[in-house]
N, C-alpha and C positions, 0 to 999 in steps of 0.2 A: 658250607652253611648248614646250621642246624635248624630244623623245623619242629616246633612243639605245638601240640593242641592241648588246651586246658579247658575243662568243662566248668560249669557254674559252681561246682562243689570244690574246685581247686585241684582236682585230680588231673594229672598230666600224662600224655602219651608222646614220647620223644620219637619222632619218625626218622631220626638220624642215628639211633642206637638200638640195639636189640635185634630181634628176628624179623621185625616189620620195618622196612626201610623205604623212605621216599625215593622214587626214581624219576619222577616228573612233576613239575609244578607249573600251573598256568594261572594267569590273572594277576600276577604280582607287578607287572609293568603298568605304566600309566595308560589309561584308556580314556578317550574323550570323544564326545559326539560333536562333529563339526557342523555348524549351521551357517549357510551362506545366504545372503540377501542379494537378489539380482536387481540391477538397475536398468530402467528402460532406456537410459541415455548412453550407457557405456557397455562395452562387451565384457563378459566375465562377471565376477562377483564384486559388488560394490562394498560389501563388508563381510567379514568372516568372524565368527565367535565360536567358542567351545565351552562345554560344560561337563563337569565330572558327576557321575551318578553313583549308585550303589555298586560295589565291586563283588564279583563272583570269582572265587579262588578254587581251583581244582587240584587236588593232591592225589597222585597215583602211587600206590604202595605195592611193594613186592614182599611176599611172605617167604622168608628164607628158612623155612622149616616145614617138615611134614606134619608137625603137631598142630592140629586145628584149634587147640585150646587158646592159642594166642589171638585167634580171630574172635572167639567168644569174649576174651578179656577186653579187646578193643570195642566190641559191641556194648560192653558194660560201661565203658567210659563215654562213648558217643551219646550226645543228647540232641534231639531234633527240635525241641521246643524251648530250651533254655539258652541264654546267651553265654557263649564261651569266648575264647580269644585264641588267635594264632600268633605265635611268637617266632620271629626269625632272628637268628644270632649269626653274625659274621665276625670276622677278625676285629673290626673296628667299631661295630655298632650292634645294638639290640633294639629291634622295632617290633611293634605289635599292632593288631587291629582286632576290634570286637567282631564276633562272627556268630552265625547260626548255622548248624549243620542242616543242609537242605536234603541231602540223600547220601546213602552209602551203598555201593554195589560191590559184590564179590564175584569174580570170574574164576570159578573152580576148574575150568577147562584149560586155562593157560598154565604154563610151566616156566617159572614158578607162579603160584596163585597170585592174582592181582586184585587189589582193592582200590576202588575209586571213591574218594570222599569229596563232595562238592559243598562249599561253604558260601553263604551269602553274607557279605559284610556291609552293614548299613552305611558306614562312612567310607568314602573313597580314599581316605588318607591313612597312612601308617603313622604311629606316634612313637616317641621314645618310650621304652618299656617301663611300666610302673614299678617293676622289681629293681630298676636302677634309679639313680638320682634324678629327681626332677630339677630342671633349671630354675634358678631364682636369684633374688638379690635383696639385701636389706636396704630399704629406702631411707629410713631415718630411725633414730633412737639407738640405744646400746643394748637393748634386749631383743629376744626373738630368734637368735641364731640357732638355738636348740629348743625353742619353746613349743613349736608345733610339730605334729607327727609327719607332716608332708615336707618338711624342710630338709636340710643337708644331712646326708648319711656320713658315716665315719670315713668312707673311702671317696667322698665327693669333694668337689672344689667349687667355690662360688664363681659364678660367671658374671661379674660386674666390675665396674670401676667407679669408685666414689668420686663425685664431683664437688659436693658440698654437703652440709648437714641434712638436707631434706630432699636429695635427689640421687639418682644413680643411673648409669648407662647399662641397660639390661640387654644382653645379647641373645637373640633368637637364631640359632644355627640351623633351624629347619628351612624347608623350601616353601612353606606357606605360613600365613598369619595364624597365630594361636591365641585362643582365649586364655585367661589367667585367673588365678585366685589371689586376691589382695587381702591380707589379714592385718587389721589395725588394732593395736592394743592402746587404750587411752590411759596414759600415766597420770595426767592431771586434767581436771575438767576444762573443756574447751568448747568452742562453737564452730560450726560451718567448716567441715573437712572437705578439702578438694584434692583429688588425685588426677593427674593428667599426663598425657603423652605429648611432650613438647614437639615431637616430629610430625605428628598428624593433626595436632590442634584439638583433639578430642579430650574430654575430661569427664570425671564423675564427681559431683558435688553433693554432699549430704548436709541438710539443713538442721538447725536446732542445736540444743545443748547435749553434749555427750559427757557422761559422768566418768569419773576416775574408776578404773577397774573394768570398764566395759571392753568387750572385744567385738569388733565389727568384721564380718567376712563378706567381701564383695566378689561375686563369681561372674566372669564375663564370658564363660565358655558357651558354645552353641548348645542349646537345649537345657542349660543349667543356669541361665542368667537370673541374678537375684541379689538382694542385700539382706543380711541377717545380723542380729546383734544379741549378745548375752551379757548379763551383768553378774552371773553366778558361775559361768564356765560350763554350764550343763545345758540349760534350756535356751535354744535360739528362737527368736521371734522375727517375723518378717517385718522389715522396716523400709521396704521399697517406696512407700509413700513419702519418705523424707528426701527422695531424690529431687534436686532442684531442676527446673526447666532448662533444657539445653544439654543435660547430661547424656552421655552415650557410653554403652558398655564396650569400650574399645578393646581391640586385639593388639597383640605385639607383632609388628611386621618383621619379615626376615631381615636380619642384620641388627644394627644397634638401635635401641629405643631409649630415648631420654625421658625417664619417668620422674615426676616431681610430686611432692606433698606440700600442701599449704593448709594452715589452720589459723584461727584468730589468735590463739594463745602461743603460736610459734611451734616449730617442729619438735622442740624439746618436750612438748606435751604428749607426743605419740611415739610408738614403736611400730613401724610398718614394714611388712615383708611381702614380696610378690613371688609367686611360684607358677610354673606353667610346664606343659609337655610339648616338645617340638613335634611338628607334623611334617610328613614327607609324602610325595606323590608315589614313590616306588621304593623298593628295597635294594 
């Protein structure tokens, strides 16, 4: 397994190659705090629940060289106040998590010299790496396959099965629900756009008239929820006030999600694409 640290400037330190090698990693397995509720009428726990919190990952490095300049080089890459990311590459997957470097200690007395880097990760989940293809599906329309920069890469493959002209079965291969980005391009003026998850019953419905040439971006990811629209392809404005009552920023559950699109003018008025990053509890 390769382990790579990337700082906020995009500079990387590969801990699996070169003279500084990772020899021990802690905190990558799932961790949960178990809470039990005792009942006054029964022995043992009446109910048990668990919750995932921030993750702390510790990487122990061995310096395989007498030249201490490599430690100075690592110091120049490490950042304690800016958000970076840890990338884990195995034979069949590449996963990453955002991180902050909490501390870095150097043990000069050990042979070889040991460096311990401790990272605090705000999210307990690992995601499919952004350098690889994001999962996604064309929901309706004939445009959009190469229209937006977060869509399919040349070496990617679409993860969906088309069921009819305005829906698709979107496959989430992760182990947890994932928020998504839904991009809707209005090909012909229409009203009242509704996008829903048929399996959970949740939907997002946007009220009012939507002009031809408009692009709507719906973000259901945790911490990024919102609805924006542009008519010139440059300046996005917040249109969350046009959400109809009962709408919910739904996530994609693990497995197959049947996502549909409805609008007053028919699905041929729109080109809609959904993209997301799969989330995992461990690597």
